[in-house]
C-alpha positions in Angstrom: 67.8 136.4 88.2 69.9 137.3 85.9 73.2 138.6 85.9 73.7 142.5 85.3 76.0 142.4 82.2 79.1 145.4 82.3 81.7 144.9 79.8 83.9 146.8 81.5 83.9 144.5 84.3 83.5 141.4 82.5 87.0 142.2 80.3 88.4 142.7 83.8 87.2 139.2 85.2 88.0 137.5 81.8 91.5 139.2 81.9 91.8 137.8 84.6 90.8 134.1 84.3 92.3 134.2 81.0 96.2 135.2 81.4 96.5 136.1 85.3 96.0 133.1 86.8 94.4 130.7 84.3 95.7 127.5 85.9 94.0 128.4 89.6 90.9 127.4 87.3 92.7 124.4 85.2 93.0 126.5 82.0 96.1 126.1 80.1 96.9 127.9 76.6 98.4 125.4 73.5 101.6 126.5 72.3 100.0 127.9 69.2 98.3 130.4 71.7 95.1 128.9 71.4 92.2 127.4 74.2 89.0 126.2 73.0 86.3 128.6 74.2 84.4 125.6 75.5 86.9 125.3 77.9 86.3 128.9 79.3 82.7 128.1 78.8 82.8 125.1 81.3 84.7 127.2 84.2 82.2 130.1 83.6 79.4 127.9 84.7 81.2 127.3 87.7 80.0 130.6 88.8 76.7 131.8 89.3 77.7 135.2 88.2 78.9 134.4 85.0 76.7 131.6 83.6 75.3 134.0 81.1 78.6 134.8 79.3 78.3 133.7 75.9 80.6 134.1 72.5 78.9 137.2 71.5 79.7 139.0 74.7 83.4 138.6 74.0 82.8 140.1 70.6 80.8 143.0 72.1 83.3 143.9 74.7 85.9 144.1 71.4 83.3 145.9 69.3 83.5 148.4 72.1 86.7 149.1 71.9 87.3 147.5 76.0 91.0 146.2 76.1 90.6 142.4 76.3 93.8 139.9 75.3 92.0 137.6 73.3 89.5 137.5 70.7 87.1 134.7 69.3 88.8 132.5 66.4 85.5 130.0 65.4 85.7 127.7 68.4 88.4 128.9 69.9 90.3 131.7 71.9 93.2 133.6 70.8 95.9 135.2 72.6 95.5 139.1 70.5 98.8 139.9 69.2 101.3 140.9 71.3 100.5 138.9 74.0 102.9 136.3 75.1 102.4 132.7 74.9 102.6 131.0 78.8 105.8 129.0 78.6 105.2 125.9 80.9 108.3 125.1 82.8 109.1 121.7 82.8 109.0 119.9 86.8 112.1 117.5 87.5 110.4 116.5 90.9 106.6 116.6 90.4 104.7 115.6 93.5 104.6 112.2 94.4 100.9 111.4 93.1 99.1 113.5 90.4 95.3 113.0 90.1 93.2 113.4 86.5 89.6 112.6 86.2 88.5 110.9 83.6 85.4 110.5 82.1 83.3 107.0 82.9 83.1 105.8 79.0 86.7 106.4 79.1 87.5 104.2 81.8 87.8 100.8 79.6 90.5 102.4 77.0 92.3 104.4 79.0 92.8 101.5 81.8 94.1 99.3 79.1 96.1 101.8 76.7 96.7 104.8 79.3 95.6 108.5 78.8 96.6 110.3 76.1 95.3 113.8 74.8 92.2 114.3 72.9 92.0 117.4 71.1 94.8 119.5 73.1 98.1 119.1 72.9 98.9 118.1 76.6 96.3 116.1 79.4 95.9 118.4 82.6 96.9 116.8 85.6 96.4 118.3 89.4 98.1 117.8 93.0 95.0 118.9 94.2 92.0 116.3 94.0 89.4 118.9 94.2 90.5 120.6 91.1 91.4 117.5 89.4 87.2 116.6 90.1 86.2 120.0 89.3 88.0 119.1 85.6 86.5 116.2 85.0 83.0 116.7 86.1 82.8 119.6 83.3 83.0 116.9 80.8 81.4 114.1 83.0 78.7 114.8 86.0 80.4 111.6 87.7 83.9 111.4 86.6 86.3 108.9 88.3 89.6 109.6 89.7 92.8 108.0 88.9 96.0 108.6 90.8 99.1 108.9 88.8 102.2 108.1 90.0 104.1 111.1 88.6 107.5 111.0 90.8 108.1 107.6 88.9 107.5 108.8 85.8 109.1 111.5 86.2 112.4 109.1 86.8 111.5 107.3 83.9 111.4 109.7 81.7 108.2 110.9 81.4 107.7 114.9 81.4 105.7 117.1 83.4 105.1 120.8 83.0 103.7 123.1 85.7 100.8 125.4 84.7 99.9 126.6 88.1 100.3 126.2 91.5 98.4 122.9 91.7 97.7 122.2 87.7 100.6 120.1 85.5 100.5 119.0 82.1 102.0 116.0 80.7 101.9 114.8 76.9 101.4 111.2 77.3 100.5 108.7 80.1 101.5 105.0 79.8 99.4 102.7 82.0 101.5 101.6 84.3 102.3 105.0 85.8 98.1 105.3 86.3 95.9 103.6 89.6 92.5 103.6 88.4 89.8 103.0 91.2 87.6 100.0 91.4 84.3 100.0 89.1 81.4 97.5 88.5 81.2 96.7 84.8 77.0 97.2 85.2 78.2 100.5 86.2 80.0 100.9 83.3 77.3 99.3 81.2 75.2 101.7 82.1 77.0 104.7 81.5 78.0 103.9 78.0 74.2 103.0 77.6 73.2 106.6 78.6 76.6 107.8 76.3 74.9 106.1 73.6 71.3 107.3 74.4 72.6 110.8 73.7 74.5 110.5 70.6 71.7 109.1 69.5 69.1 111.6 70.5 71.7 114.5 69.5 71.8 112.9 65.9 68.1 112.4 65.6 67.5 116.2 66.6 70.1 117.2 63.8 68.8 115.0 60.9 64.7 116.2 61.8 65.9 119.7 61.7 65.5 121.8 58.4 68.1 123.0 56.5 68.3 127.2 57.8 66.2 128.6 54.7 64.3 125.5 53.2 60.7 124.5 54.1 59.0 121.2 53.8 56.9 120.3 50.6 53.3 119.6 50.8 50.7 118.0 48.6 49.2 121.5 48.4 52.0 122.8 46.6 51.4 120.6 43.7 47.7 121.2 43.6 47.5 124.6 43.7 49.2 124.2 40.1 47.6 121.2 39.0 46.4 120.5 35.3 43.5 122.1 34.2 44.5 125.8 35.9 42.8 126.9 38.6 43.3 126.8 42.2 41.6 123.3 43.9 39.4 123.7 46.7 39.8 121.8 50.3 37.0 119.6 48.4 38.9 118.9 45.1 36.9 120.8 42.7 37.8 123.6 41.1 37.7 127.3 42.1 35.8 129.9 40.8 38.8 131.9 39.8 39.4 129.0 37.4 36.3 128.8 34.8 36.1 132.7 35.0 39.3 132.8 33.5 38.6 130.1 30.8 35.4 131.9 29.9 36.8 135.0 29.4 39.4 133.8 27.1 37.0 132.3 24.6 34.9 135.0 24.4 38.1 137.4 23.5 38.7 134.5 20.7 34.9 134.6 19.3 35.6 138.3 19.7 38.7 137.5 16.9 36.8 135.3 14.8 34.2 137.9 14.6 
């Protein structure tokens, strides 16, 4: 059953999610006041009553003049002018352990080189295993839960910021502070193979889709203007229209010569 769309109610829900308690849902703002739209979209997919929400709904709310603290800017959400960008305070003594759920195809690289941000300035971590797994499952249905020795890392100079009751941020996490779960090689190989198949399928869909406004050429396009004038029938013979046009032209020339 499709949820009933009420712009004012949706605006209040989004305001709460994005500016009142984003950290409770694993959301955080970059220092420039932006957040990828897809991160909000993934969060909304966790609530059956909000799965219908798309970018167009936010644009429609703005068009209707309903107050909303964010605007859609391409693939980003951007805090409007006058809305303060959250400042996440540094944590001198983080919890002993924090958690981060990584994608399976990221496992090998991360287990050798540690974690670095991808597309965002920070890596989201949580002291709550449940929230960490929620964040990971937004990108991979079977993420791998990695433990971070946060207290030891902080004592050795790694900075942590607090972005919510159980949400923390880090700029990078060297591998010596990470504890990865044991994973069978065949499991990783299957995950990598599935990822490759999905990537190839997406590439094929993009290549096979015609450019908007274009069309595929067919032999019929050229047959219509074949030398000798007139339209070509299905059997390749000239239609009556072409022969009649020629006879009329000859009659006109004969009249002029008389």
